[in-house]
All heavy atoms as atom14 arrays in JSON, in Angstrom:
{
  "sequence": "MGIWLELGVFLVILGFGVWQLYDVKKVIREREERQAREKAAAASASPPAEH",
  "atom14_mask": [
    [1, 1, 1, 1, 1, 1, 1, 1, 0, 0, 0, 0, 0, 0],
    [1, 1, 1, 1, 0, 0, 0, 0, 0, 0, 0, 0, 0, 0],
    [1, 1, 1, 1, 1, 1, 1, 1, 0, 0, 0, 0, 0, 0],
    [1, 1, 1, 1, 1, 1, 1, 1, 1, 1, 1, 1, 1, 1],
    [1, 1, 1, 1, 1, 1, 1, 1, 0, 0, 0, 0, 0, 0],
    [1, 1, 1, 1, 1, 1, 1, 1, 1, 0, 0, 0, 0, 0],
    [1, 1, 1, 1, 1, 1, 1, 1, 0, 0, 0, 0, 0, 0],
    [1, 1, 1, 1, 0, 0, 0, 0, 0, 0, 0, 0, 0, 0],
    [1, 1, 1, 1, 1, 1, 1, 0, 0, 0, 0, 0, 0, 0],
    [1, 1, 1, 1, 1, 1, 1, 1, 1, 1, 1, 0, 0, 0],
    [1, 1, 1, 1, 1, 1, 1, 1, 0, 0, 0, 0, 0, 0],
    [1, 1, 1, 1, 1, 1, 1, 0, 0, 0, 0, 0, 0, 0],
    [1, 1, 1, 1, 1, 1, 1, 1, 0, 0, 0, 0, 0, 0],
    [1, 1, 1, 1, 1, 1, 1, 1, 0, 0, 0, 0, 0, 0],
    [1, 1, 1, 1, 0, 0, 0, 0, 0, 0, 0, 0, 0, 0],
    [1, 1, 1, 1, 1, 1, 1, 1, 1, 1, 1, 0, 0, 0],
    [1, 1, 1, 1, 0, 0, 0, 0, 0, 0, 0, 0, 0, 0],
    [1, 1, 1, 1, 1, 1, 1, 0, 0, 0, 0, 0, 0, 0],
    [1, 1, 1, 1, 1, 1, 1, 1, 1, 1, 1, 1, 1, 1],
    [1, 1, 1, 1, 1, 1, 1, 1, 1, 0, 0, 0, 0, 0],
    [1, 1, 1, 1, 1, 1, 1, 1, 0, 0, 0, 0, 0, 0],
    [1, 1, 1, 1, 1, 1, 1, 1, 1, 1, 1, 1, 0, 0],
    [1, 1, 1, 1, 1, 1, 1, 1, 0, 0, 0, 0, 0, 0],
    [1, 1, 1, 1, 1, 1, 1, 0, 0, 0, 0, 0, 0, 0],
    [1, 1, 1, 1, 1, 1, 1, 1, 1, 0, 0, 0, 0, 0],
    [1, 1, 1, 1, 1, 1, 1, 1, 1, 0, 0, 0, 0, 0],
    [1, 1, 1, 1, 1, 1, 1, 0, 0, 0, 0, 0, 0, 0],
    [1, 1, 1, 1, 1, 1, 1, 1, 0, 0, 0, 0, 0, 0],
    [1, 1, 1, 1, 1, 1, 1, 1, 1, 1, 1, 0, 0, 0],
    [1, 1, 1, 1, 1, 1, 1, 1, 1, 0, 0, 0, 0, 0],
    [1, 1, 1, 1, 1, 1, 1, 1, 1, 1, 1, 0, 0, 0],
    [1, 1, 1, 1, 1, 1, 1, 1, 1, 0, 0, 0, 0, 0],
    [1, 1, 1, 1, 1, 1, 1, 1, 1, 0, 0, 0, 0, 0],
    [1, 1, 1, 1, 1, 1, 1, 1, 1, 1, 1, 0, 0, 0],
    [1, 1, 1, 1, 1, 1, 1, 1, 1, 0, 0, 0, 0, 0],
    [1, 1, 1, 1, 1, 0, 0, 0, 0, 0, 0, 0, 0, 0],
    [1, 1, 1, 1, 1, 1, 1, 1, 1, 1, 1, 0, 0, 0],
    [1, 1, 1, 1, 1, 1, 1, 1, 1, 0, 0, 0, 0, 0],
    [1, 1, 1, 1, 1, 1, 1, 1, 1, 0, 0, 0, 0, 0],
    [1, 1, 1, 1, 1, 0, 0, 0, 0, 0, 0, 0, 0, 0],
    [1, 1, 1, 1, 1, 0, 0, 0, 0, 0, 0, 0, 0, 0],
    [1, 1, 1, 1, 1, 0, 0, 0, 0, 0, 0, 0, 0, 0],
    [1, 1, 1, 1, 1, 0, 0, 0, 0, 0, 0, 0, 0, 0],
    [1, 1, 1, 1, 1, 1, 0, 0, 0, 0, 0, 0, 0, 0],
    [1, 1, 1, 1, 1, 0, 0, 0, 0, 0, 0, 0, 0, 0],
    [1, 1, 1, 1, 1, 1, 0, 0, 0, 0, 0, 0, 0, 0],
    [1, 1, 1, 1, 1, 1, 1, 0, 0, 0, 0, 0, 0, 0],
    [1, 1, 1, 1, 1, 1, 1, 0, 0, 0, 0, 0, 0, 0],
    [1, 1, 1, 1, 1, 0, 0, 0, 0, 0, 0, 0, 0, 0],
    [1, 1, 1, 1, 1, 1, 1, 1, 1, 0, 0, 0, 0, 0],
    [1, 1, 1, 1, 1, 1, 1, 1, 1, 1, 0, 0, 0, 0]
  ],
  "atom14_positions": [
    [[-39.84, 49.72, -23.96], [-40.98, 50.58, -24.24], [-41.46, 51.29, -22.98], [-41.8, 52.46, -23.03], [-42.1, 49.71, -24.85], [-43.32, 50.47, -25.24], [-42.99, 51.5, -26.68], [-44.54, 52.32, -26.83], [0.0, 0.0, 0.0], [0.0, 0.0, 0.0], [0.0, 0.0, 0.0], [0.0, 0.0, 0.0], [0.0, 0.0, 0.0], [0.0, 0.0, 0.0]],
    [[-41.45, 50.62, -21.86], [-41.93, 51.2, -20.61], [-41.08, 52.36, -20.13], [-41.58, 53.29, -19.5], [0.0, 0.0, 0.0], [0.0, 0.0, 0.0], [0.0, 0.0, 0.0], [0.0, 0.0, 0.0], [0.0, 0.0, 0.0], [0.0, 0.0, 0.0], [0.0, 0.0, 0.0], [0.0, 0.0, 0.0], [0.0, 0.0, 0.0], [0.0, 0.0, 0.0]],
    [[-39.77, 52.29, -20.43], [-38.88, 53.37, -20.0], [-39.26, 54.69, -20.67], [-39.15, 55.76, -20.06], [-37.4, 53.0, -20.26], [-36.45, 54.02, -19.64], [-37.12, 52.9, -21.74], [-36.36, 53.93, -18.15], [0.0, 0.0, 0.0], [0.0, 0.0, 0.0], [0.0, 0.0, 0.0], [0.0, 0.0, 0.0], [0.0, 0.0, 0.0], [0.0, 0.0, 0.0]],
    [[-39.72, 54.62, -21.93], [-40.11, 55.84, -22.62], [-41.37, 56.45, -22.02], [-41.5, 57.68, -21.94], [-40.29, 55.57, -24.11], [-39.02, 55.14, -24.74], [-38.73, 53.9, -25.24], [-37.83, 55.93, -24.91], [-37.44, 53.88, -25.71], [-36.87, 55.11, -25.52], [-37.5, 57.23, -24.6], [-35.6, 55.57, -25.83], [-36.23, 57.69, -24.9], [-35.3, 56.86, -25.51]],
    [[-42.28, 55.59, -21.58], [-43.48, 56.07, -20.91], [-43.11, 56.75, -19.59], [-43.6, 57.84, -19.29], [-44.44, 54.9, -20.66], [-45.75, 55.25, -19.95], [-46.56, 56.22, -20.79], [-46.53, 53.99, -19.67], [0.0, 0.0, 0.0], [0.0, 0.0, 0.0], [0.0, 0.0, 0.0], [0.0, 0.0, 0.0], [0.0, 0.0, 0.0], [0.0, 0.0, 0.0]],
    [[-42.24, 56.13, -18.82], [-41.8, 56.72, -17.55], [-41.06, 58.04, -17.8], [-41.25, 59.01, -17.06], [-40.9, 55.75, -16.8], [-41.64, 54.54, -16.27], [-40.72, 53.58, -15.54], [-39.66, 54.03, -15.06], [-41.07, 52.39, -15.45], [0.0, 0.0, 0.0], [0.0, 0.0, 0.0], [0.0, 0.0, 0.0], [0.0, 0.0, 0.0], [0.0, 0.0, 0.0]],
    [[-40.22, 58.07, -18.8], [-39.5, 59.29, -19.14], [-40.47, 60.39, -19.56], [-40.31, 61.56, -19.16], [-38.48, 59.01, -20.25], [-37.62, 60.21, -20.67], [-36.77, 60.69, -19.51], [-36.74, 59.83, -21.85], [0.0, 0.0, 0.0], [0.0, 0.0, 0.0], [0.0, 0.0, 0.0], [0.0, 0.0, 0.0], [0.0, 0.0, 0.0], [0.0, 0.0, 0.0]],
    [[-41.47, 60.05, -20.33], [-42.47, 61.03, -20.75], [-43.23, 61.6, -19.57], [-43.43, 62.81, -19.47], [0.0, 0.0, 0.0], [0.0, 0.0, 0.0], [0.0, 0.0, 0.0], [0.0, 0.0, 0.0], [0.0, 0.0, 0.0], [0.0, 0.0, 0.0], [0.0, 0.0, 0.0], [0.0, 0.0, 0.0], [0.0, 0.0, 0.0], [0.0, 0.0, 0.0]],
    [[-43.64, 60.75, -18.64], [-44.34, 61.22, -17.44], [-43.42, 62.12, -16.63], [-43.84, 63.18, -16.14], [-44.84, 60.02, -16.6], [-45.36, 60.48, -15.25], [-45.92, 59.26, -17.36], [0.0, 0.0, 0.0], [0.0, 0.0, 0.0], [0.0, 0.0, 0.0], [0.0, 0.0, 0.0], [0.0, 0.0, 0.0], [0.0, 0.0, 0.0], [0.0, 0.0, 0.0]],
    [[-42.17, 61.72, -16.48], [-41.21, 62.52, -15.73], [-41.05, 63.9, -16.36], [-41.04, 64.92, -15.67], [-39.86, 61.8, -15.66], [-38.77, 62.63, -15.03], [-38.74, 62.82, -13.67], [-37.8, 63.22, -15.82], [-37.74, 63.58, -13.08], [-36.79, 63.98, -15.26], [-36.77, 64.16, -13.88], [0.0, 0.0, 0.0], [0.0, 0.0, 0.0], [0.0, 0.0, 0.0]],
    [[-40.93, 63.96, -17.68], [-40.76, 65.24, -18.37], [-41.99, 66.12, -18.25], [-41.87, 67.34, -18.09], [-40.4, 65.02, -19.83], [-39.0, 64.44, -20.07], [-38.79, 64.16, -21.56], [-37.93, 65.37, -19.54], [0.0, 0.0, 0.0], [0.0, 0.0, 0.0], [0.0, 0.0, 0.0], [0.0, 0.0, 0.0], [0.0, 0.0, 0.0], [0.0, 0.0, 0.0]],
    [[-43.18, 65.52, -18.29], [-44.4, 66.29, -18.12], [-44.45, 66.89, -16.72], [-44.76, 68.07, -16.53], [-45.65, 65.42, -18.39], [-46.92, 66.11, -17.92], [-45.74, 65.08, -19.87], [0.0, 0.0, 0.0], [0.0, 0.0, 0.0], [0.0, 0.0, 0.0], [0.0, 0.0, 0.0], [0.0, 0.0, 0.0], [0.0, 0.0, 0.0], [0.0, 0.0, 0.0]],
    [[-44.13, 66.09, -15.7], [-44.13, 66.58, -14.32], [-43.06, 67.65, -14.14], [-43.29, 68.68, -13.49], [-43.95, 65.41, -13.34], [-45.18, 64.51, -13.39], [-43.7, 65.91, -11.93], [-45.02, 63.21, -12.64], [0.0, 0.0, 0.0], [0.0, 0.0, 0.0], [0.0, 0.0, 0.0], [0.0, 0.0, 0.0], [0.0, 0.0, 0.0], [0.0, 0.0, 0.0]],
    [[-41.89, 67.44, -14.7], [-40.82, 68.42, -14.61], [-41.22, 69.74, -15.28], [-41.01, 70.82, -14.73], [-39.54, 67.87, -15.24], [-38.3, 68.74, -15.12], [-37.89, 68.88, -13.66], [-37.16, 68.13, -15.93], [0.0, 0.0, 0.0], [0.0, 0.0, 0.0], [0.0, 0.0, 0.0], [0.0, 0.0, 0.0], [0.0, 0.0, 0.0], [0.0, 0.0, 0.0]],
    [[-41.82, 69.65, -16.45], [-42.29, 70.85, -17.15], [-43.35, 71.59, -16.35], [-43.33, 72.82, -16.26], [0.0, 0.0, 0.0], [0.0, 0.0, 0.0], [0.0, 0.0, 0.0], [0.0, 0.0, 0.0], [0.0, 0.0, 0.0], [0.0, 0.0, 0.0], [0.0, 0.0, 0.0], [0.0, 0.0, 0.0], [0.0, 0.0, 0.0], [0.0, 0.0, 0.0]],
    [[-44.27, 70.86, -15.73], [-45.29, 71.49, -14.91], [-44.66, 72.21, -13.73], [-45.06, 73.33, -13.38], [-46.29, 70.44, -14.43], [-47.4, 71.01, -13.59], [-48.43, 71.72, -14.18], [-47.4, 70.83, -12.22], [-49.46, 72.24, -13.41], [-48.42, 71.36, -11.44], [-49.45, 72.06, -12.04], [0.0, 0.0, 0.0], [0.0, 0.0, 0.0], [0.0, 0.0, 0.0]],
    [[-43.66, 71.61, -13.1], [-42.97, 72.24, -11.97], [-42.27, 73.51, -12.37], [-42.33, 74.52, -11.66], [0.0, 0.0, 0.0], [0.0, 0.0, 0.0], [0.0, 0.0, 0.0], [0.0, 0.0, 0.0], [0.0, 0.0, 0.0], [0.0, 0.0, 0.0], [0.0, 0.0, 0.0], [0.0, 0.0, 0.0], [0.0, 0.0, 0.0], [0.0, 0.0, 0.0]],
    [[-41.6, 73.5, -13.51], [-40.91, 74.7, -14.0], [-41.93, 75.8, -14.3], [-41.72, 76.97, -13.97], [-40.06, 74.37, -15.24], [-39.54, 75.62, -15.92], [-38.91, 73.45, -14.85], [0.0, 0.0, 0.0], [0.0, 0.0, 0.0], [0.0, 0.0, 0.0], [0.0, 0.0, 0.0], [0.0, 0.0, 0.0], [0.0, 0.0, 0.0], [0.0, 0.0, 0.0]],
    [[-43.06, 75.43, -14.88], [-44.12, 76.39, -15.19], [-44.65, 77.02, -13.91], [-44.88, 78.23, -13.84], [-45.22, 75.67, -15.96], [-46.41, 76.52, -16.32], [-46.38, 77.78, -16.81], [-47.77, 76.15, -16.22], [-47.67, 78.22, -17.03], [-48.54, 77.25, -16.67], [-48.42, 74.98, -15.8], [-49.93, 77.21, -16.71], [-49.81, 74.97, -15.85], [-50.54, 76.06, -16.29]],
    [[-44.84, 76.22, -12.87], [-45.33, 76.74, -11.59], [-44.31, 77.7, -10.97], [-44.68, 78.73, -10.42], [-45.64, 75.6, -10.62], [-46.85, 74.8, -11.01], [-48.12, 75.62, -10.98], [-48.42, 76.27, -10.0], [-48.84, 75.61, -12.08], [0.0, 0.0, 0.0], [0.0, 0.0, 0.0], [0.0, 0.0, 0.0], [0.0, 0.0, 0.0], [0.0, 0.0, 0.0]],
    [[-43.04, 77.37, -11.05], [-42.0, 78.26, -10.52], [-42.01, 79.59, -11.25], [-41.86, 80.65, -10.64], [-40.63, 77.61, -10.62], [-40.35, 76.48, -9.64], [-39.01, 75.83, -9.95], [-40.38, 76.98, -8.22], [0.0, 0.0, 0.0], [0.0, 0.0, 0.0], [0.0, 0.0, 0.0], [0.0, 0.0, 0.0], [0.0, 0.0, 0.0], [0.0, 0.0, 0.0]],
    [[-42.21, 79.56, -12.56], [-42.28, 80.78, -13.35], [-43.46, 81.65, -12.88], [-43.32, 82.86, -12.71], [-42.41, 80.43, -14.83], [-42.66, 81.62, -15.71], [-41.62, 82.49, -16.04], [-43.92, 81.89, -16.23], [-41.84, 83.6, -16.85], [-44.15, 82.98, -17.03], [-43.11, 83.83, -17.33], [-43.33, 84.92, -18.12], [0.0, 0.0, 0.0], [0.0, 0.0, 0.0]],
    [[-44.62, 81.01, -12.68], [-45.79, 81.75, -12.23], [-45.58, 82.35, -10.85], [-45.98, 83.48, -10.58], [-47.03, 80.85, -12.21], [-47.58, 80.58, -13.6], [-47.2, 81.3, -14.54], [-48.41, 79.65, -13.73], [0.0, 0.0, 0.0], [0.0, 0.0, 0.0], [0.0, 0.0, 0.0], [0.0, 0.0, 0.0], [0.0, 0.0, 0.0], [0.0, 0.0, 0.0]],
    [[-44.97, 81.61, -9.95], [-44.74, 82.1, -8.59], [-43.79, 83.3, -8.62], [-44.04, 84.31, -7.96], [-44.18, 80.98, -7.68], [-43.64, 81.53, -6.38], [-45.25, 79.93, -7.42], [0.0, 0.0, 0.0], [0.0, 0.0, 0.0], [0.0, 0.0, 0.0], [0.0, 0.0, 0.0], [0.0, 0.0, 0.0], [0.0, 0.0, 0.0], [0.0, 0.0, 0.0]],
    [[-42.73, 83.22, -9.41], [-41.79, 84.35, -9.5], [-42.48, 85.57, -10.07], [-42.23, 86.7, -9.64], [-40.59, 83.97, -10.37], [-39.66, 83.0, -9.68], [-38.49, 82.64, -10.58], [-37.59, 81.64, -9.9], [-36.44, 81.29, -10.73], [0.0, 0.0, 0.0], [0.0, 0.0, 0.0], [0.0, 0.0, 0.0], [0.0, 0.0, 0.0], [0.0, 0.0, 0.0]],
    [[-43.39, 85.38, -11.04], [-44.1, 86.49, -11.64], [-45.0, 87.17, -10.6], [-45.05, 88.4, -10.5], [-44.94, 85.98, -12.82], [-45.64, 87.05, -13.6], [-46.26, 86.45, -14.84], [-47.72, 86.76, -14.89], [-48.4, 86.22, -16.05], [0.0, 0.0, 0.0], [0.0, 0.0, 0.0], [0.0, 0.0, 0.0], [0.0, 0.0, 0.0], [0.0, 0.0, 0.0]],
    [[-45.71, 86.38, -9.8], [-46.59, 86.94, -8.78], [-45.79, 87.67, -7.71], [-46.17, 88.76, -7.27], [-47.46, 85.81, -8.16], [-48.19, 86.31, -6.93], [-48.44, 85.27, -9.18], [0.0, 0.0, 0.0], [0.0, 0.0, 0.0], [0.0, 0.0, 0.0], [0.0, 0.0, 0.0], [0.0, 0.0, 0.0], [0.0, 0.0, 0.0], [0.0, 0.0, 0.0]],
    [[-44.66, 87.11, -7.3], [-43.81, 87.78, -6.31], [-43.31, 89.1, -6.84], [-43.32, 90.12, -6.15], [-42.64, 86.85, -5.9], [-43.16, 85.68, -5.07], [-41.59, 87.62, -5.12], [-42.13, 84.61, -4.79], [0.0, 0.0, 0.0], [0.0, 0.0, 0.0], [0.0, 0.0, 0.0], [0.0, 0.0, 0.0], [0.0, 0.0, 0.0], [0.0, 0.0, 0.0]],
    [[-42.87, 89.14, -8.11], [-42.38, 90.37, -8.72], [-43.49, 91.42, -8.77], [-43.28, 92.59, -8.45], [-41.84, 90.07, -10.12], [-41.2, 91.26, -10.8], [-40.5, 90.88, -12.09], [-41.35, 90.13, -13.01], [-41.15, 88.85, -13.35], [-40.13, 88.18, -12.88], [-41.97, 88.25, -14.19], [0.0, 0.0, 0.0], [0.0, 0.0, 0.0], [0.0, 0.0, 0.0]],
    [[-44.71, 91.02, -9.16], [-45.84, 91.96, -9.21], [-46.16, 92.5, -7.82], [-46.44, 93.69, -7.67], [-47.06, 91.27, -9.81], [-46.94, 91.0, -11.29], [-48.1, 90.18, -11.83], [-48.97, 89.75, -11.03], [-48.13, 89.94, -13.04], [0.0, 0.0, 0.0], [0.0, 0.0, 0.0], [0.0, 0.0, 0.0], [0.0, 0.0, 0.0], [0.0, 0.0, 0.0]],
    [[-46.13, 91.64, -6.8], [-46.43, 92.09, -5.44], [-45.37, 93.08, -4.95], [-45.71, 94.1, -4.35], [-46.49, 90.89, -4.49], [-46.91, 91.29, -3.07], [-46.88, 90.13, -2.14], [-45.51, 89.69, -1.99], [-45.15, 88.46, -1.67], [-46.04, 87.53, -1.49], [-43.88, 88.15, -1.54], [0.0, 0.0, 0.0], [0.0, 0.0, 0.0], [0.0, 0.0, 0.0]],
    [[-44.11, 92.81, -5.24], [-43.04, 93.73, -4.82], [-43.17, 95.07, -5.53], [-42.96, 96.12, -4.91], [-41.67, 93.1, -5.09], [-41.34, 91.96, -4.16], [-40.06, 91.25, -4.52], [-39.52, 91.49, -5.63], [-39.59, 90.45, -3.7], [0.0, 0.0, 0.0], [0.0, 0.0, 0.0], [0.0, 0.0, 0.0], [0.0, 0.0, 0.0], [0.0, 0.0, 0.0]],
    [[-43.52, 95.07, -6.81], [-43.7, 96.32, -7.54], [-44.88, 97.11, -6.96], [-44.8, 98.33, -6.81], [-43.93, 96.04, -9.02], [-42.69, 95.56, -9.74], [-42.95, 95.13, -11.17], [-44.13, 95.15, -11.61], [-41.99, 94.76, -11.86], [0.0, 0.0, 0.0], [0.0, 0.0, 0.0], [0.0, 0.0, 0.0], [0.0, 0.0, 0.0], [0.0, 0.0, 0.0]],
    [[-45.98, 96.41, -6.65], [-47.14, 97.08, -6.07], [-46.8, 97.69, -4.71], [-47.17, 98.83, -4.42], [-48.3, 96.1, -5.92], [-49.6, 96.77, -5.48], [-50.73, 95.78, -5.29], [-50.46, 94.97, -4.11], [-50.37, 93.64, -4.08], [-50.52, 92.95, -5.2], [-50.13, 93.0, -2.97], [0.0, 0.0, 0.0], [0.0, 0.0, 0.0], [0.0, 0.0, 0.0]],
    [[-46.07, 96.94, -3.88], [-45.68, 97.46, -2.57], [-44.76, 98.66, -2.71], [-44.86, 99.62, -1.96], [-45.0, 96.37, -1.74], [-45.97, 95.31, -1.25], [-45.27, 94.17, -0.53], [-44.05, 93.99, -0.65], [-46.03, 93.37, 0.19], [0.0, 0.0, 0.0], [0.0, 0.0, 0.0], [0.0, 0.0, 0.0], [0.0, 0.0, 0.0], [0.0, 0.0, 0.0]],
    [[-43.86, 98.65, -3.69], [-42.95, 99.78, -3.9], [-43.75, 101.01, -4.34], [-43.47, 102.12, -3.89], [-41.9, 99.42, -4.94], [0.0, 0.0, 0.0], [0.0, 0.0, 0.0], [0.0, 0.0, 0.0], [0.0, 0.0, 0.0], [0.0, 0.0, 0.0], [0.0, 0.0, 0.0], [0.0, 0.0, 0.0], [0.0, 0.0, 0.0], [0.0, 0.0, 0.0]],
    [[-44.75, 100.82, -5.22], [-45.59, 101.94, -5.65], [-46.38, 102.5, -4.47], [-46.49, 103.72, -4.31], [-46.55, 101.5, -6.75], [-45.91, 101.36, -8.11], [-46.94, 101.26, -9.22], [-47.97, 100.25, -8.98], [-47.9, 98.98, -9.4], [-46.85, 98.58, -10.1], [-48.87, 98.14, -9.15], [0.0, 0.0, 0.0], [0.0, 0.0, 0.0], [0.0, 0.0, 0.0]],
    [[-46.94, 101.62, -3.64], [-47.71, 102.09, -2.48], [-46.81, 102.83, -1.49], [-47.21, 103.85, -0.94], [-48.39, 100.91, -1.79], [-49.52, 100.31, -2.6], [-50.08, 99.04, -1.99], [-49.54, 98.58, -0.95], [-51.07, 98.52, -2.53], [0.0, 0.0, 0.0], [0.0, 0.0, 0.0], [0.0, 0.0, 0.0], [0.0, 0.0, 0.0], [0.0, 0.0, 0.0]],
    [[-45.61, 102.34, -1.3], [-44.68, 103.0, -0.39], [-44.28, 104.36, -0.92], [-44.2, 105.34, -0.19], [-43.45, 102.11, -0.18], [-42.52, 102.57, 0.9], [-41.39, 101.56, 1.12], [-40.49, 102.0, 2.24], [-39.4, 101.07, 2.47], [0.0, 0.0, 0.0], [0.0, 0.0, 0.0], [0.0, 0.0, 0.0], [0.0, 0.0, 0.0], [0.0, 0.0, 0.0]],
    [[-44.04, 104.46, -2.23], [-43.67, 105.73, -2.83], [-44.84, 106.71, -2.76], [-44.66, 107.9, -2.5], [-43.24, 105.53, -4.28], [0.0, 0.0, 0.0], [0.0, 0.0, 0.0], [0.0, 0.0, 0.0], [0.0, 0.0, 0.0], [0.0, 0.0, 0.0], [0.0, 0.0, 0.0], [0.0, 0.0, 0.0], [0.0, 0.0, 0.0], [0.0, 0.0, 0.0]],
    [[-46.05, 106.22, -2.97], [-47.23, 107.09, -2.89], [-47.43, 107.58, -1.46], [-47.77, 108.75, -1.25], [-48.46, 106.35, -3.39], [0.0, 0.0, 0.0], [0.0, 0.0, 0.0], [0.0, 0.0, 0.0], [0.0, 0.0, 0.0], [0.0, 0.0, 0.0], [0.0, 0.0, 0.0], [0.0, 0.0, 0.0], [0.0, 0.0, 0.0], [0.0, 0.0, 0.0]],
    [[-47.23, 106.73, -0.49], [-47.38, 107.12, 0.91], [-46.3, 108.13, 1.3], [-46.56, 109.09, 2.04], [-47.32, 105.9, 1.81], [0.0, 0.0, 0.0], [0.0, 0.0, 0.0], [0.0, 0.0, 0.0], [0.0, 0.0, 0.0], [0.0, 0.0, 0.0], [0.0, 0.0, 0.0], [0.0, 0.0, 0.0], [0.0, 0.0, 0.0], [0.0, 0.0, 0.0]],
    [[-45.11, 107.96, 0.79], [-44.01, 108.88, 1.12], [-44.25, 110.25, 0.48], [-43.95, 111.28, 1.09], [-42.69, 108.3, 0.66], [0.0, 0.0, 0.0], [0.0, 0.0, 0.0], [0.0, 0.0, 0.0], [0.0, 0.0, 0.0], [0.0, 0.0, 0.0], [0.0, 0.0, 0.0], [0.0, 0.0, 0.0], [0.0, 0.0, 0.0], [0.0, 0.0, 0.0]],
    [[-44.8, 110.28, -0.71], [-45.04, 111.56, -1.37], [-46.27, 112.26, -0.8], [-46.37, 113.47, -0.85], [-45.18, 111.37, -2.88], [-46.34, 110.61, -3.16], [0.0, 0.0, 0.0], [0.0, 0.0, 0.0], [0.0, 0.0, 0.0], [0.0, 0.0, 0.0], [0.0, 0.0, 0.0], [0.0, 0.0, 0.0], [0.0, 0.0, 0.0], [0.0, 0.0, 0.0]],
    [[-47.22, 111.49, -0.25], [-48.43, 112.08, 0.29], [-48.21, 112.67, 1.69], [-48.88, 113.61, 2.08], [-49.54, 111.04, 0.35], [0.0, 0.0, 0.0], [0.0, 0.0, 0.0], [0.0, 0.0, 0.0], [0.0, 0.0, 0.0], [0.0, 0.0, 0.0], [0.0, 0.0, 0.0], [0.0, 0.0, 0.0], [0.0, 0.0, 0.0], [0.0, 0.0, 0.0]],
    [[-47.27, 112.12, 2.43], [-47.03, 112.63, 3.78], [-46.15, 113.87, 3.73], [-45.28, 113.98, 2.88], [-46.36, 111.54, 4.64], [-45.09, 111.23, 4.12], [0.0, 0.0, 0.0], [0.0, 0.0, 0.0], [0.0, 0.0, 0.0], [0.0, 0.0, 0.0], [0.0, 0.0, 0.0], [0.0, 0.0, 0.0], [0.0, 0.0, 0.0], [0.0, 0.0, 0.0]],
    [[-46.38, 114.81, 4.65], [-45.55, 116.03, 4.65], [-44.12, 115.69, 5.07], [-43.88, 114.73, 5.79], [-46.24, 116.91, 5.69], [-47.0, 115.97, 6.55], [-47.38, 114.8, 5.69], [0.0, 0.0, 0.0], [0.0, 0.0, 0.0], [0.0, 0.0, 0.0], [0.0, 0.0, 0.0], [0.0, 0.0, 0.0], [0.0, 0.0, 0.0], [0.0, 0.0, 0.0]],
    [[-43.17, 116.48, 4.63], [-41.78, 116.22, 4.99], [-41.58, 116.43, 6.49], [-42.18, 117.31, 7.1], [-40.97, 117.24, 4.19], [-41.96, 118.27, 3.76], [-43.31, 117.62, 3.73], [0.0, 0.0, 0.0], [0.0, 0.0, 0.0], [0.0, 0.0, 0.0], [0.0, 0.0, 0.0], [0.0, 0.0, 0.0], [0.0, 0.0, 0.0], [0.0, 0.0, 0.0]],
    [[-40.76, 115.6, 7.06], [-40.49, 115.68, 8.51], [-39.56, 116.85, 8.8], [-38.57, 117.07, 8.09], [-39.86, 114.36, 8.98], [0.0, 0.0, 0.0], [0.0, 0.0, 0.0], [0.0, 0.0, 0.0], [0.0, 0.0, 0.0], [0.0, 0.0, 0.0], [0.0, 0.0, 0.0], [0.0, 0.0, 0.0], [0.0, 0.0, 0.0], [0.0, 0.0, 0.0]],
    [[-39.91, 117.62, 9.82], [-39.07, 118.74, 10.21], [-38.2, 118.34, 11.39], [-38.64, 117.67, 12.3], [-39.95, 119.94, 10.6], [-40.73, 120.46, 9.41], [-41.56, 121.7, 9.8], [-41.23, 122.3, 10.81], [-42.5, 122.0, 9.08], [0.0, 0.0, 0.0], [0.0, 0.0, 0.0], [0.0, 0.0, 0.0], [0.0, 0.0, 0.0], [0.0, 0.0, 0.0]],
    [[-36.96, 118.8, 11.38], [-36.04, 118.42, 12.46], [-35.86, 119.56, 13.41], [-35.75, 120.64, 13.26], [-34.69, 118.0, 11.89], [-34.81, 116.73, 11.11], [-34.2, 115.56, 11.51], [-35.46, 116.4, 9.98], [-34.46, 114.62, 10.66], [-35.24, 115.1, 9.7], [0.0, 0.0, 0.0], [0.0, 0.0, 0.0], [0.0, 0.0, 0.0], [0.0, 0.0, 0.0]]
  ]
}
């Protein structure tokens, strides 16, 4: 009986870890998209460089 309790706790902790990894990847993706938009906006706002 105790093994099932330990297995249940392990699965809950494992599920929580996977959920946290999903959230971290989502935040990283959003930050990269925001930085790409800001970089594109800065590039379009600045005048073209003359050689």
